[in-house]
N, C-alpha and C positions, 0 to 999 in steps of 0.2 A: 664476494661477486655482487656487483652492481646492474642495475639495469641496463646501464650504456656497454656491458659486455655482452647482451644478448640481443643486440639492436644490431642492423646491419649498417655498417658504417658509420654508427653512432646518431643514427637522424630516425627521428621519429615523425610522421606525418597523422596529422588528425584534423579535425575541424573544430572551429572556435567554441560551435554548440556542445559537441561533447567534453571538451577540456572543461567549460564553463559549469556544467552539468555535471562534471566529475568532482569537481571541487565543491561544489555545493554539498554533495550526498556524503563526501567524504567528511565534511565538518559540520556535521547538524549538531546544535547546541540545544537540548530541550529545554523548555521552563518547566520550574519546579510548580505542578499545580496537582497535586494530588489531593482527592475529596472524599475517599472512604476506603474500603478495604484493599480496591484493586491498587491503591498508592503503596500497598507493602509489597504487593509484585514487581512494583516498577523499582521501588528501592533494591528488590533482591537482583534486579537483571543491573543495576550498576555496580552491586558488589563483587568482589574477587572470583566467586564461585560461577559467575556467568560473564559478568566484565564487558560492559559494553563500551569500554574504552579501545577494544580492539576494533571498533569503528569510527574511534574520533568523537565519542557522544559521553565520556567521561564527566564531564562538566555540566553539570544541571544548573542552570543559571538563574539566580533568585530575583532577575531585573529583566523584564521582558525585552526591553531594548537591546538585549544582548542575545536573545534567543530568537530559533527559527523554526521549531518545533513543539507544538503544543500537544502534548500526551495529556488527554483529558481522563481520569483515572478515577472514575466514581462517579455516581448519581450528580446532577445539578439541579439544584431547587431553584425556584424561582426567585428567590431571592438571591441567589449566589449568579444568575444568570448575567446581569448587567456589569457586576465583575468580570466576570469571563469574556464577556465581550470589551471590555475596556481593556483587559490584558490584550487580547488578539489584537485590538486595534494600534495597540502600543509596539507590537512587535514588527521589524523591518522585513520589508519584503526581498526575496520572495520567501512565504512561510507555508507551514502546513501543518495539519490539525489530525490528529490520531484520536479515534474514539476508542478509550479502552476498556472492555467489559460490556454487557448486557443493559445494565445502566444506563452508562453516557449513549450507547448507541439506541435504544429504545426505550429508556425509562425501567426495563427490566419488572421485578417485582411490585415496584411501585407506581402501581396505575393510580394514580390520586392528584387532587389538584395541587398538590404542594412541589412535585417533580417535574422537570421538565422531559417530556416523553420525546426523548432525542435532543443530543447536543445539536444537531443539523439544525435545528429551529433556531439557532444562535449564532453558529459559525459556520464557515462551510466543512464538510469533513473528507478528507483525501482518503483516510483508510480506516473501516470498520473491524474491531478484533475481536470475535466472541468469546463468552466463557463468564462463569461468575465463582471467583475471578480466573481471567485466564492465568497460565502459569508463566514464568521469566522466558521458556522456550517460544511460548504462542507470542509473546510481546516482541522479542527480538526475530521472529520471523516477519511479523508483519512489518519490522522497521527495514529489514531487507527489502522487502515489498515496496515500502516507499522509497528506498533507493532505486530500485529498478524502474519507477515511475518518474522519480527525478532525472536520472539518466535518459530518457527520453524523450523529457518537455523540449516543447519547441521553442526556439529563440524568435521573437517577433512574429508578428502577424500574419506574414507571407509563408511563412514556414508552419505556423499553425494550421493554416488555410490549407496547405499542401497534406500536411497528416490526416487532417480531417476529410479531406476528398478521399485519399487513399483506403481508409477505415482503418489506419493502423491502430491496434490496440497492444499495450504492454502485457507479453503473456505473463500470469501471475503463477511460477512453476514454483512448488515447494521447495525451501531451502535445502531440505534433508535429500532432496533431489538436485536441486540445480547445482550444491556445492560439492556433490558428491566426487570421489574419482571416475573417470570418463568412463571403464568400462562397465562400473556399477550404474551409472547414469543412465547410460543407453540401454543396459539390462532392466532399468526398473521402467523404461519408457516404452520400451521395444512390444509392439504386440500388444499393446495396451488398448481396448477399443475405449474410445468416449460415445457417450451417449448422444443421440441427436438430441440435446435439448434446445425447445423455442426460445429465442431472444427477443423477447417483445419491446426493447428498444429500439432493434432495428427491423421494422417489418417487412423492407425490402429483400432480406438475406435470404437466400436461397439453398436447399439441402444439398448436403456433398457429405460422403465416406469420410468421418475425423479418425478413423485408426491410423495409427504413427504420426498424427500430424504435427505433432512435438518434436519427434525425431527430424523428418522432413523437409521440415521448414513451412509446408504446404499452408495456406489459409483457410480455416476450416468454415464452409459456408452453412447455413443453419435451415432447417425446413420451414415453410411454410406454415401460418396460423393453421390452415386447413387440413395439411398433413400432421400438425403435432396434435391435433384434436384426434386424429384419428388412432395415431400412437397411443394416446393415454386413453382411449377409451371414450371421449366424451363426443361432442358434436360443435361445429362451428355456430357461432351466434351472428 
């Protein structure tokens, strides 16, 4: 049974943006850039037990010119930082960066002069993955979240301006919920209250009940700074 048998009259309508983004997310080729112990977990993710080949990512390219996803797996020293940037610059557009583990994300336990305190000082990061080291399941979950971001990326400045004006943000739902059977997925999300957490990146947001926002698809609005201070027992300064 092929896809054409499930389509009405064998016709499928979509937009160029969705089609291009679907091809991007379905053919990510990671660069081989393991720096420390997180690289062992990254290699395990590509092994048969976890099998990144399910997502079209079984080929870790040794050449940055053939890769579009850099997984920074491990701590980055100041001596390695220029090499990291050079490899990133040699990757073709569009390209994405995943900071794997706490060392790549924030320097981790190595708070000293030799280690870069966050790889985002060197290259722009699209996804941060916590853990020391994170398990392969966590890495796959972060990659699937990058897939979701890629699928929603706008094509062109006009489309990007429209999405920015609307305030749309890609929902980061856990993979165990997003890809679960429908009845289990709705059961996990239904009647799950989401706390009103202030979002300081959007100071103009207003409060609203966010219960069942993931199920109903309603946009969850956020409390003001004064209300957030009251919720946390603090005072507005």
